[in-house]
C-alpha positions as MATLAB code, in Angstrom:
seq = 'MARRIPLLALLLGISLPQPATAESLTVGGTVRTYQLFVPPGGRGPRPTVVLLHGRWGWGGQLRRSSGFDRVAARRGFVAVYPDGLAHRWNDGRQPDRNGANDAGFLLALIDRLIAGKIADPRRIYLGGHSNGAILAERMACEHADRLAGFFLVAGAQPANLPCHPSRALPAIFFHGTADRLVPYAGGAAGDDRGRVLSFDQTVALWTRANGCGGAKPPQLLDRVPSDATAAEIVDYAGCRAPLRRVTLRGAGHGWPGAHNLVLRMFTGPETAEIDASEGIGEFFTAARP';
ca = [
      32.817    1.921   -6.584;
      31.165   -1.004   -4.727;
      28.729   -0.141   -2.040;
      28.784   -1.839    1.363;
      25.878   -4.081    2.124;
      24.351   -3.017    5.494;
      24.503   -5.467    8.373;
      20.673   -5.653    8.412;
      20.771   -6.836    4.820;
      23.232   -9.617    5.698;
      21.125  -10.678    8.645;
      18.046  -10.861    6.478;
      19.733  -12.629    3.617;
      19.126   -9.885    1.143;
      21.586   -9.442   -1.742;
      21.959   -6.670   -4.243;
      20.974   -7.496   -7.754;
      23.491   -6.971  -10.550;
      22.745   -3.293  -11.421;
      21.875   -2.364  -14.960;
      23.804    0.800  -14.470;
      25.203    2.265  -11.206;
      25.293    6.040  -11.391;
      26.283    9.048   -9.212;
      25.328   12.647   -9.046;
      26.815   15.494   -6.993;
      24.212   17.803   -5.433;
      25.337   20.598   -3.119;
      28.748   19.024   -2.702;
      27.367   15.623   -1.708;
      27.693   12.573   -3.936;
      24.400   10.791   -4.411;
      23.942    7.438   -6.040;
      21.193    5.526   -7.912;
      20.564    2.568  -10.096;
      19.210    3.020  -13.606;
      17.316    0.399  -15.545;
      16.725    1.208  -19.282;
      14.604   -1.446  -21.079;
      16.116   -2.973  -24.202;
      15.086   -1.838  -27.597;
      13.912    1.523  -28.858;
      15.553    5.028  -28.647;
      14.876    8.371  -27.337;
      13.246    9.643  -24.076;
      10.909    7.271  -22.322;
       8.360    7.396  -19.601;
      10.271    7.083  -16.374;
       9.417    5.831  -12.848;
      11.528    6.914   -9.889;
      11.127    4.469   -6.938;
      12.212    5.408   -3.439;
      13.122    2.714   -0.912;
      11.966    2.636    2.731;
      13.916    3.280    5.911;
      16.967    1.010    6.238;
      16.689    0.154    2.568;
      18.524    1.228   -0.474;
      17.857    1.448   -4.242;
      19.149   -1.996   -5.227;
      17.099   -3.562   -2.338;
      13.808   -2.038   -3.630;
      14.718   -2.952   -7.178;
      15.126   -6.562   -6.125;
      12.140   -6.869   -3.811;
       9.608   -5.014   -5.901;
      10.514   -6.701   -9.169;
       9.682   -3.531  -10.981;
      12.281   -4.141  -13.729;
      10.066   -6.762  -15.284;
       7.127   -4.330  -15.439;
       9.405   -1.630  -16.859;
      10.820   -3.922  -19.539;
       7.388   -5.043  -20.700;
       5.832   -1.494  -20.724;
       8.848    0.421  -21.961;
       9.470    2.362  -18.739;
      12.843    3.558  -17.531;
      13.128    2.639  -13.808;
      15.317    4.626  -11.394;
      16.209    3.523   -7.889;
      17.927    6.302   -5.827;
      19.726    5.793   -2.571;
      18.907    7.755    0.569;
      21.826    8.985    2.710;
      22.336    6.554    5.629;
      19.380    4.482    4.271;
      16.721    7.127    4.969;
      14.951   10.024    3.385;
      14.275   13.524    4.619;
      10.531   13.291    4.115;
       9.626   16.520    6.010;
       8.120   15.127    9.207;
      10.982   16.690   11.175;
      14.470   18.038   10.461;
      16.732   15.306    9.205;
      19.865   14.812   11.231;
      21.901   14.299    8.024;
      20.673   17.603    6.648;
      19.915   15.815    3.420;
      18.483   17.855    0.557;
      16.539   14.970   -0.886;
      14.084   17.099   -2.736;
      16.999   18.875   -4.457;
      18.596   15.498   -5.267;
      15.439   14.154   -6.885;
      14.857   17.327   -8.925;
      18.546   17.308  -10.097;
      18.207   13.636  -10.922;
      15.077   14.297  -13.009;
      16.925   17.139  -14.781;
      19.869   14.860  -15.592;
      17.618   12.155  -17.031;
      15.816   14.742  -19.174;
      19.015   16.358  -20.412;
      20.454   12.930  -21.271;
      17.343   12.164  -23.372;
      16.624    9.180  -21.137;
      13.348   10.490  -19.590;
      10.391   11.985  -21.323;
       9.750   15.226  -19.358;
       5.971   14.804  -19.897;
       5.926   11.387  -18.280;
       7.983   11.292  -15.119;
       6.397    9.364  -12.217;
       7.574    9.204   -8.649;
       6.749    6.984   -5.738;
       8.019    4.803   -2.995;
       7.573    2.543   -0.038;
       7.215    3.623    3.663;
       9.698    6.496    4.352;
      10.213    6.752    0.541;
       6.451    6.988   -0.006;
       6.204    9.784    2.490;
       8.901   11.683    0.619;
       7.032   11.018   -2.641;
       3.904   12.543   -1.121;
       5.860   15.550   -0.084;
       7.265   15.899   -3.604;
       3.824   15.638   -5.186;
       2.555   18.361   -2.822;
       5.502   20.739   -3.454;
       6.587   19.890   -7.025;
       3.521   18.735   -8.859;
       4.607   20.715  -11.915;
       7.600   18.352  -12.314;
       5.574   15.166  -12.232;
       3.121   13.290  -14.433;
       1.881   11.204  -11.496;
       2.865    9.514   -8.201;
       2.254    6.443   -6.107;
       2.459    5.567   -2.437;
       2.977    2.085   -0.939;
       2.527    2.092    2.898;
       2.984    5.804    3.050;
       0.910    8.902    3.995;
       0.933   12.691    4.255;
       3.116   14.131    7.086;
       0.771   15.623    9.629;
       2.909   18.707   10.147;
       3.255   19.703    6.440;
       0.587   21.619    4.390;
      -0.133   20.235    0.964;
      -1.272   22.600   -1.731;
      -0.319   20.994   -5.094;
      -0.095   23.285   -8.046;
      -2.155   20.945  -10.253;
      -4.056   17.657  -10.305;
      -1.888   14.521  -10.625;
      -2.755   10.879  -11.437;
      -2.174    8.929   -8.189;
      -2.434    5.423   -6.854;
      -2.269    4.517   -3.203;
      -1.731    1.123   -1.482;
      -2.036    0.682    2.284;
      -2.581   -2.301    4.607;
      -5.075   -2.059    7.384;
      -2.727   -4.053    9.695;
       0.275   -1.835    9.028;
       2.062   -1.303   12.398;
       4.800    1.015   11.095;
       2.874    3.609    9.168;
      -0.572    3.170   10.755;
      -3.585    2.943    8.434;
      -5.535    5.154   10.929;
      -2.674    7.711   11.080;
      -0.630    8.759   14.074;
       2.991    8.183   15.076;
       5.015    6.278   12.497;
       7.217    3.414   13.694;
      10.570    5.246   13.143;
       9.688    7.902   15.779;
      10.247   10.733   13.350;
       6.791   12.319   13.456;
       3.102   11.726   12.755;
       1.237   11.036    9.550;
      -2.348   11.426    8.422;
      -4.580    8.413    8.038;
      -4.919    6.580    4.738;
      -8.431    8.061    4.307;
      -7.228   11.626    5.081;
      -4.315   11.268    2.581;
      -6.536   10.003   -0.209;
      -9.158   12.707    0.596;
      -6.488   15.404    0.235;
      -5.985   14.247   -3.413;
      -9.662   13.757   -4.185;
      -9.936   17.461   -3.464;
      -6.797   18.448   -5.331;
      -7.996   16.408   -8.345;
     -11.509   17.696   -8.219;
     -13.045   14.209   -7.926;
     -16.711   13.395   -7.388;
     -17.795   10.286   -5.553;
     -16.112    6.955   -5.443;
     -17.081    4.312   -7.976;
     -18.295    0.884   -6.768;
     -15.324   -0.992   -5.246;
     -13.690   -4.094   -6.748;
     -12.896   -6.788   -4.186;
     -10.114   -9.301   -4.722;
     -10.013  -12.299   -2.421;
      -8.561  -14.937   -4.682;
      -6.205  -16.468   -2.096;
      -8.203  -17.221    1.026;
      -5.234  -18.806    2.738;
      -3.379  -15.431    3.075;
      -6.200  -13.971    5.183;
      -6.131  -10.664    3.258;
      -8.262   -9.037    0.601;
      -7.710   -6.038   -1.688;
     -10.435   -3.429   -2.235;
      -9.756   -1.261   -5.312;
     -11.637    1.989   -5.631;
     -11.490    4.465   -8.542;
     -13.003    7.960   -8.336;
     -15.413    9.598  -10.734;
     -15.189   13.045  -12.343;
     -11.507   13.661  -11.543;
      -9.235   16.019  -13.470;
      -6.622   13.329  -13.117;
      -7.302    9.647  -12.350;
      -7.200    8.542   -8.709;
      -7.129    5.047   -7.286;
      -6.950    3.661   -3.741;
      -6.097    0.077   -2.884;
      -6.998   -0.937    0.657;
      -5.250   -4.122    1.682;
      -7.475   -5.601    4.350;
      -5.484   -7.600    6.939;
      -2.091   -6.793    5.292;
       0.880   -5.246    6.966;
       3.659   -2.834    5.904;
       5.303   -4.823    3.079;
       5.307   -4.156   -0.687;
       2.334   -6.067   -2.120;
       3.597   -8.918   -4.309;
       7.148   -8.999   -2.724;
       7.136  -12.078   -0.574;
       9.931  -12.513    2.090;
       9.415  -14.812    4.977;
      12.116  -13.189    7.056;
      11.017   -9.577    6.446;
       7.453  -10.640    7.370;
       8.527  -10.650   11.041;
       9.069   -6.895   10.749;
       6.474   -5.830    8.240;
       3.552   -8.045    9.352;
       1.166  -10.072    7.200;
       1.725  -10.159    3.459;
      -0.950  -10.168    0.746;
      -0.939  -12.375   -2.317;
      -4.057  -10.649   -3.733;
      -2.311   -7.967   -5.783;
       1.121   -7.106   -7.145;
       1.843   -3.396   -6.529;
       4.417   -3.222   -9.288;
       1.971   -4.587  -11.842;
      -0.700   -2.214  -10.563;
       1.580    0.852  -10.804;
       2.721    0.005  -14.310;
      -0.954   -0.577  -15.495;
      -2.149    2.632  -13.859;
       0.476    4.924  -15.275;
       0.239    3.281  -18.768;
      -3.525    4.080  -18.741;
      -2.936    7.622  -17.387;
      -0.591    8.760  -20.054;
      -1.115   12.397  -21.149;
];
């Protein structure tokens, strides 16, 4: 069944890509939808990355803007793009007015992909952008046993939720210092649904969970002076699972590497220093169990 394109998407000139496969799954009596990209060639279960869109977005929008399919095709990943109900996720900052059981949906989706021999149960990665990243952080805290790693782009730990992961997880974090919607320094997020910890506090939570020692010397990328941003990449030593933080100095709330002149009015300055999709693919390929 065709999905309606939201008015915001029409105003911004965003169009849905042609889906590789449009799927649905009923969870608790509610029909949930997602797009599934399976790279050509090969058979059997594959490493799988589940990508969660931000507030007002949808799976097909993140699929298009992130360009992650090209990374998945080259590295042999399955890519999954779920849809939040009413273009939002119940990320735990406060009760969701839709009563969405998004954690249950994602766990059921993972189960379906494993049962269908699409996803390798040992290599399931989860992450997202903004509201989707905050949900991914919650899932990593509460369901670390179901994941092989996670990523956050412009997201953070909800300030009101405890985080006691059952095991160390490979994790990569991206955040812009000029992010106005999910503040780098923490505080009230721009959608008025609750507060988040700072980028430093969120990463520190996982340096403790992963048993890391000190940070290694940073790598600074400033290859495009005209964009007035720089990327500082820091890996941590002595971790039980690899951990990387990418501080995007001067950058706003957008997905690094996804350039959109219209969306820039809402998300702030973009960075051309790094492509988050490429970075996520490289990180999880290196972190394989």
